[in-house]
C-alpha positions in Angstrom: 159.1 90.5 98.6 157.3 91.9 101.7 157.6 95.4 100.3 155.3 94.6 97.5 152.7 93.3 99.9 152.9 96.4 102.0 152.4 98.6 98.9 148.7 97.6 98.8 148.1 99.2 102.2 146.4 102.5 102.2 145.7 104.4 105.4 142.2 105.3 106.4 143.3 108.9 106.1 143.9 108.7 102.3 142.1 111.3 100.2 138.7 112.1 101.6 137.7 115.4 100.0 134.4 113.9 98.9 133.7 112.7 102.4 134.5 116.0 104.0 132.3 117.9 101.5 129.4 115.5 101.7 129.4 114.9 105.4 129.8 118.6 106.4 126.3 119.4 105.2 124.8 116.2 106.6 126.6 116.8 110.0 125.2 120.4 110.3 121.7 119.1 109.5 121.7 116.2 112.0 123.8 117.1 115.0 121.1 118.8 116.9 119.0 115.7 117.0 120.5 112.8 119.0 118.9 109.5 118.5 118.4 109.1 122.3 116.1 112.2 122.1 114.3 110.8 119.1 113.4 107.6 120.9 112.3 109.4 124.0 114.7 107.4 126.1 118.3 106.5 126.4 119.2 103.5 124.2 122.7 103.3 125.8 121.1 101.9 128.9 119.2 99.1 127.1 120.1 95.6 126.1 123.3 95.6 128.1 123.1 91.9 128.8 121.9 90.8 125.4 123.7 87.9 123.8 123.5 86.2 120.5 124.6 86.7 116.8 125.9 90.1 115.9 126.9 92.0 112.7 130.2 93.7 112.2 130.2 96.6 109.7 133.4 97.9 108.0 134.5 99.2 104.7 135.8 96.9 102.0 138.7 94.7 103.3 141.5 95.4 100.8 144.2 93.6 102.7 145.9 90.8 100.8 145.5 88.4 103.8 141.8 89.1 104.3 142.2 90.4 107.8 138.5 90.9 108.6 137.6 87.4 107.4 140.4 85.9 109.5 139.3 87.8 112.6 135.7 86.7 112.2 136.6 83.1 111.5 138.8 83.0 114.6 135.9 84.4 116.8 133.2 82.2 115.3 135.3 79.0 115.8 134.9 79.5 119.6 131.5 81.2 119.8 129.0 78.9 118.1 126.0 80.6 119.7 127.3 84.2 119.1 128.4 84.2 115.5 129.6 87.3 113.9 128.5 88.2 110.3 130.6 90.7 108.3 128.7 93.4 106.6 131.2 94.7 104.1 130.6 98.3 102.9 132.1 99.9 99.8 135.6 101.1 99.6 134.5 104.8 99.4 134.8 106.6 102.7 131.8 109.0 102.1 129.6 106.1 101.2 130.7 104.2 104.4 129.9 107.3 106.4 126.5 107.9 104.8 125.5 104.3 105.3 126.4 104.3 109.0 124.6 107.6 109.6 121.4 106.3 107.8 121.3 103.2 110.1 122.1 105.2 113.3 119.6 107.9 112.6 116.8 105.4 112.0 117.9 103.5 115.1 118.3 100.2 113.3 119.5 97.3 115.4 121.1 95.3 112.5 124.5 97.0 112.8 125.9 95.8 116.2 129.6 96.8 115.9 130.7 99.5 113.5 134.1 100.4 112.3 134.6 104.2 112.5 137.3 106.2 110.8 139.0 107.8 113.8 137.6 111.4 113.1 134.1 110.1 113.1 134.2 108.7 116.6 133.5 111.9 118.5 130.5 112.8 116.3 128.9 109.4 116.8 129.5 109.6 120.5 128.1 113.1 120.8 124.9 112.0 119.0 124.3 109.1 121.4 124.8 106.6 118.5 127.5 104.5 120.1 127.8 102.9 123.5 130.1 104.5 126.2 132.7 102.0 127.3 132.6 102.6 131.0 131.5 100.9 134.2 130.5 97.3 133.4 131.4 98.0 129.7 134.9 99.2 130.4 137.9 97.9 128.4 141.4 97.3 129.6 143.5 99.6 127.3 146.7 99.4 129.3 148.5 97.4 126.6 147.5 99.8 123.8 149.4 102.7 122.4 148.0 105.7 124.3 147.3 107.9 121.2 145.1 105.3 119.8 143.0 105.3 123.0 142.8 109.1 122.8 141.4 108.8 119.3 138.6 106.6 120.7 137.8 109.0 123.6 135.4 111.8 123.6 134.6 114.2 126.5 136.9 112.0 128.8 134.9 108.8 128.1 136.1 105.9 125.9 133.5 105.1 123.2 135.3 102.6 121.0 138.1 100.0 120.9 141.0 101.1 118.7 141.2 98.4 116.1 144.1 99.4 113.9 146.1 102.5 113.6 148.5 104.3 111.3 151.0 107.1 111.4 153.1 109.3 109.2 156.8 108.6 108.5 159.7 110.6 107.1 161.2 109.0 104.0 164.7 110.1 103.3 167.5 109.5 100.8 170.2 107.6 102.5 172.7 108.3 99.7 172.3 112.0 100.3 171.9 112.3 104.0 173.5 109.7 106.3 171.1 110.1 109.2 167.5 111.3 109.3 166.8 114.8 110.7 165.0 115.0 114.0 163.7 118.6 113.7 162.2 120.8 111.1 165.1 123.2 111.4 167.6 120.4 110.9 165.7 119.0 107.9 165.3 122.3 106.1 168.9 123.2 106.9 169.9 120.3 104.6 167.9 121.5 101.6 171.0 122.8 99.9 172.0 119.2 99.4 168.9 118.6 97.4 169.4 121.8 95.4 173.0 120.7 94.6 171.6 117.4 93.3 168.9 119.1 91.2 165.9 117.7 93.1 163.2 118.9 95.5 164.0 118.9 99.2 160.7 118.1 101.1 157.1 117.4 100.2 154.0 116.1 101.8 150.4 116.2 100.6 149.4 119.9 100.0 146.5 119.7 97.6 143.3 121.1 99.1 141.8 117.9 100.5 142.0 115.9 103.7 145.7 115.3 103.2 146.3 119.0 103.7 144.4 118.9 107.0 146.7 116.1 108.1 150.0 117.8 107.0 148.9 121.1 108.5 147.8 119.5 111.7 151.1 117.7 112.0 153.3 120.7 111.8 151.0 122.8 114.0 150.9 120.0 116.6 154.6 119.6 116.4 155.1 123.2 117.4 152.7 122.8 120.3 149.6 124.2 118.7 146.1 122.7 119.0 142.8 123.1 117.3 140.0 122.4 119.8 139.8 122.1 123.5 139.0 118.9 125.5 135.3 119.6 125.0 135.7 119.1 121.3 134.0 122.4 120.6 136.1 125.3 121.8 138.5 126.7 119.2 142.1 126.9 120.3 144.1 127.3 117.1 144.7 131.1 117.5 148.0 130.8 119.3 151.7 131.6 118.9 152.5 127.9 118.6 150.1 127.4 115.8 151.4 130.5 114.0 155.0 129.1 114.4 154.0 125.8 112.9 152.1 127.2 109.9 154.9 129.8 109.3 157.4 127.0 109.0 155.4 125.3 106.4 154.6 128.5 104.4 158.1 129.8 104.5 159.4 126.4 103.2 157.0 126.6 100.3 157.8 130.2 99.5 161.6 129.7 99.5 161.5 126.6 97.4 162.4 124.1 100.1 159.0 122.6 99.3 158.8 122.5 95.5 156.0 124.5 93.9 154.4 121.4 92.3 153.8 120.0 95.7 150.7 122.2 96.0 149.0 119.6 93.7 150.3 116.5 95.6 148.0 113.9 97.1 149.4 110.6 98.3 150.0 109.0 94.8 151.8 112.1 93.4 154.0 112.6 96.4 155.0 109.0 96.5 155.8 109.0 92.8 158.0 112.1 93.2 160.0 110.3 95.9 160.2 106.9 94.2 161.3 108.5 90.9 164.2 110.2 92.7 162.8 113.7 92.6 162.7 114.4 96.4 165.2 114.1 99.2 162.5 114.0 102.0 158.9 112.9 101.9 156.1 112.8 104.5 154.3 109.6 103.7 152.3 106.7 105.1 153.8 103.2 105.6 152.3 102.2 102.3 154.9 104.3 100.5 157.6 101.9 101.9 156.4 99.2 99.5 156.3 101.7 96.6 159.9 102.9 97.3 161.2 99.4 97.7 159.6 98.1 94.5 161.8 97.0 91.5 160.5 99.9 89.5 161.6 102.5 92.1 164.7 104.6 91.4 165.4 104.8 95.1 165.0 101.1 95.8 168.2 100.6 97.8 168.7 104.3 98.7 166.1 105.2 101.2 165.3 105.0 104.9 162.4 105.8 107.2 162.2 107.7 110.5 159.6 109.4 112.7 158.4 112.8 111.5 160.5 115.8 112.6 159.2 118.2 115.3 160.2 121.5 116.7 162.8 120.2 119.1 162.7 116.4 118.5 160.3 113.7 117.2 157.2 115.4 115.7 153.5 114.7 116.1 152.1 112.4 113.4 148.4 112.4 112.7 146.7 109.0 113.4 144.9 107.0 110.9 143.0 103.7 111.3 139.7 102.4 112.5 137.9 102.4 115.9 135.3 99.7 116.6 132.2 100.8 118.5 129.0 99.2 119.7 125.8 100.7 118.3 123.5 102.1 120.9 120.7 100.2 119.2 122.2 96.8 119.2 120.1 94.1 120.9 123.2 91.9 121.9 125.5 94.4 123.5 127.1 91.9 125.9 128.3 89.8 122.9 129.4 93.0 121.1 131.5 94.0 124.1 133.2 90.6 124.2 133.9 91.1 120.5 135.5 94.4 121.1 137.7 92.8 123.8 138.7 90.2 121.3 139.6 92.8 118.7 142.2 94.4 121.0 143.6 91.0 122.2 147.1 89.9 121.3 145.7 87.1 119.1 143.5 89.4 117.0 146.1 92.2 116.8 148.6 89.7 115.5 146.3 88.9 112.7 145.9 92.6 112.0 149.6 93.3 112.1 150.4 90.3 109.9 148.0 91.8 107.3 150.2 95.0 107.2 147.7 97.0 109.2 149.5 98.8 112.1 148.5 97.3 115.4 147.2 99.2 118.4 149.3 97.0 120.7 152.7 98.3 121.4 154.4 94.9 121.9 153.8 93.8 118.3 156.1 96.5 116.9 159.1 94.7 118.6 158.3 91.3 117.2 161.3 90.1 115.0 159.1 88.2 112.5 156.9 91.2 111.8 159.9 93.6 111.6 161.5 91.3 109.0 158.3 91.6 106.9 157.8 95.3 107.6 161.1 97.0 108.4 159.5 100.3 109.1 157.8 99.1 112.3 160.3 100.5 114.8 160.1 103.9 113.3 156.3 103.7 113.0 156.1 102.7 116.7 158.0 105.8 117.7 155.9 107.9 115.3 152.6 106.6 116.7 153.8 107.0 120.3 154.1 110.7 119.8 151.0 111.0 117.5 148.1 113.3 118.0 144.6 112.4 116.8 143.0 114.7 114.3 140.8 117.3 116.1 138.5 115.3 118.4 135.3 117.0 117.7 131.7 116.1 116.8 132.0 118.7 114.0 135.0 117.2 112.3 134.1 117.7 108.6 133.6 121.4 109.1 136.7 121.7 111.3 138.8 119.9 108.7 137.5 122.2 105.9 138.4 125.3 108.0 142.0 123.9 108.4 142.6 122.9 104.8 141.0 126.0 103.2 143.0 128.4 105.3 146.3 126.5 105.1 145.9 126.3 101.3 145.3 130.1 101.2 148.4 130.7 103.2 150.6 128.4 101.0 149.3 130.0 97.8 149.7 133.6 99.1 146.0 134.4 99.2 146.3 134.9 102.9 149.0 135.8 105.4 149.8 133.3 108.1 148.1 135.5 110.7 144.9 135.8 108.6 144.9 132.1 107.9 145.2 131.3 111.6 142.4 133.7 112.4 140.3 132.1 109.6 140.9 128.7 111.1 139.8 130.0 114.5 136.6 131.5 113.1 135.8 128.5 111.0 136.2 126.1 114.0 134.1 128.5 116.2 131.2 128.4 113.7 131.6 124.7 112.7 128.8 123.6 115.0 126.4 126.4 114.2 
């Protein structure tokens, strides 16, 4: 069954506490020195017409269909003189990040195109490590979902090609609620149904790790709040909208609409709570669809999916996925640019979508054959269309830590909502210092 295939998919925003902790210190130590300054020149102006073999670098390909291998085989079949070699990194996000940083800091030319987790894009752009995609290096992004393009943009310049994406979904019990709620108020107003049935009402991922940053960002964004300005550095979270969003989350936890055990939930624990019939609503990734539809699931034929709720309508999912960028130190940038254009083509994106990785092209979410395999696609398309990237900032690890630390303190009662928002603001303000 297709559900079982989908269950192997894990978003690139799965637990990353180790990455956040490790990279925060490294980021502080390295930001001040851009590679272009180290070299005494500007590597982004060099090798623009270079052609020849290139290396594509990405974390371990865990898709059942071998998406990366298929992509490279398709490219290589028609480019005998510009072959692409796949450099497969580990499956650990912090190790991927450290490997990329090491190669970029030392200005090595052996990594031509690199796959960046979406929050890393701004940092690599700010340091001069990746090629700006403008002028003769511009990409046509008109067929792509606009939030994915925003995730690859820093300081009003595109720096990467969105390769695949991901978005949050609301899983709900169709035997308990006939239609999914569209707003937080509507959803929480139905929690008495859950209490009457002896189960929890709503949960997401509220343990103190990257998942809490995601869940907090989604509710704050849904209420109109933001974290950083367009420059990626100015803190903007101290606002009535951000307070309203965090208050909604904290109140729901305090009054039991979010069960107390959810403070320990990461993706596996939250998915298990839903599939074992202990939750009425769950914020999850598409991978949970396969878990919920498995033979062992107690809600196998009793669940549906919808976009996340917002303040007055569809909410603001956080984006996952990878962006593909050209290293500033590549010798064959013309070939690398053509490879980026290939990655966002309909042909390549169909390979990506068929491998259960959400595409960045809007049209593929309406394809009947793909919907038959992945019934959540229409809801996911709507979710991604209203999605907001995680704070686009070159100081992301430190910003993420400020968000999750203060949100956790508010949920556990160690801080008031006001103090938590002020703490986020101060943490973001000092993130780059």
